[in-house]
C-alpha positions in Angstrom: 0.0 0.0 0.0 1.6 3.2 -1.1 1.6 6.3 1.2 0.7 8.3 -1.9 -2.7 6.6 -2.1 -5.7 8.6 -0.8 -7.1 7.1 2.4 -10.2 8.8 3.9 -9.6 10.2 7.3 -13.0 9.0 8.6 -12.5 5.5 9.7 -16.1 4.6 8.8 -15.2 5.3 5.1 -12.0 3.2 5.1 -11.7 -0.4 4.0 -10.3 -2.8 6.6 -7.0 -2.8 4.8 -6.8 1.0 4.9 -7.7 1.1 8.6 -5.0 -1.5 9.3 -2.5 0.6 7.3 -3.4 3.8 9.2 -3.1 2.0 12.5 0.3 0.7 11.5 1.4 4.3 10.6 0.3 5.4 14.1 2.3 2.7 15.6 5.3 3.6 13.4 5.1 7.2 14.6 5.2 5.9 18.2 8.3 3.9 17.4 9.9 7.0 16.0 9.0 9.1 19.0 10.6 6.4 21.2 13.7 6.8 19.0 13.7 3.1 18.0 14.7 1.7 14.7 12.7 -1.1 13.2 15.5 -3.5 14.2 15.5 -2.1 17.8 11.7 -2.6 18.1 11.9 -6.1 16.6 14.6 -7.1 19.2 12.8 -5.6 22.1 9.4 -7.0 21.1 11.0 -10.4 20.4 9.6 -10.6 16.9 11.3 -10.7 13.5 12.5 -7.5 11.8 10.6 -8.6 8.7 7.3 -8.6 10.7 7.9 -5.0 11.6 8.7 -4.0 8.0 5.7 -5.8 6.7 3.4 -4.3 9.4 4.6 -0.7 8.7 4.3 -1.1 4.9 1.0 -3.0 4.7 -0.7 -3.0 8.1 -0.6 -6.8 8.1 0.5 -8.5 11.4 -0.7 -11.2 13.7 -2.6 -10.1 16.8 0.0 -11.7 19.1 2.8 -9.8 17.4 0.8 -6.5 17.5 0.3 -7.0 21.2 4.0 -7.5 21.6 4.7 -4.3 19.7 2.2 -2.3 21.7 3.5 -3.6 25.0 7.1 -2.7 24.0 6.0 0.8 23.0 3.9 1.1 26.2 0.8 1.6 24.1 -1.2 -1.5 25.2 -3.9 0.9 26.3 -4.9 1.3 22.6 -6.6 -2.1 22.8 -7.3 -2.3 26.6 -10.9 -1.0 26.2 -11.8 -3.8 23.9 -10.3 -6.4 26.2 -11.9 -5.1 29.4 -15.3 -4.2 27.8 -18.1 -5.9 29.6 -21.4 -5.5 27.8 -23.4 -6.5 30.9 -21.6 -4.0 33.1 -22.0 -1.3 30.3 -25.8 -2.1 30.2 -26.0 -1.9 34.0 -24.1 1.4 33.9 -26.5 2.7 31.3 -29.5 1.7 33.3 -28.1 3.3 36.5 -27.5 6.6 34.6 -31.1 6.4 33.1 -32.5 5.9 36.6 -30.6 8.9 37.9 -32.0 11.0 35.0 -35.5 9.9 35.8 -35.0 10.9 39.5 -33.7 14.3 38.5 -36.7 14.9 36.1 -39.1 13.9 38.9 -37.5 16.4 41.2 -37.8 19.1 38.6 -41.4 18.4 38.1 -42.1 18.5 41.8 -40.1 21.7 42.2 -41.8 23.4 39.3 -45.2 22.0 39.7 
C-alpha cells in the first residue's frame, strides 16, 4: 500500500486494509517518537525484523505480534478498552444513569409543579 494513495480520514469510510495501514502508521510514529529503529523494536518485542517492516508497509500482522509491539511501546492501552469491555456492566451502567436522570426529572417536576 503506497503512502501516496488517498485514504479517507473518517475510519467509517475506510476499507479494513486502509484502517490497518493507518493503525500501522500510528504505531510507526510511536516507534519513531521512542527513537527506536525497526530492528530495535523487533529485538525488544521479540519478533522478527521482517514482521515490523511488513506491518509498517501494509498494516498486516498477527494479533499476538501486534500486542508484543504495543507492550514494547507502552501503548497497550490502545486495545485495553476492547479487552476489558463488559457489555453486561455497560448495560447496567447505562440503566443506572437512566434511573438517575428519571429521578432528576421527577425532582424538577415537583419543584416546578
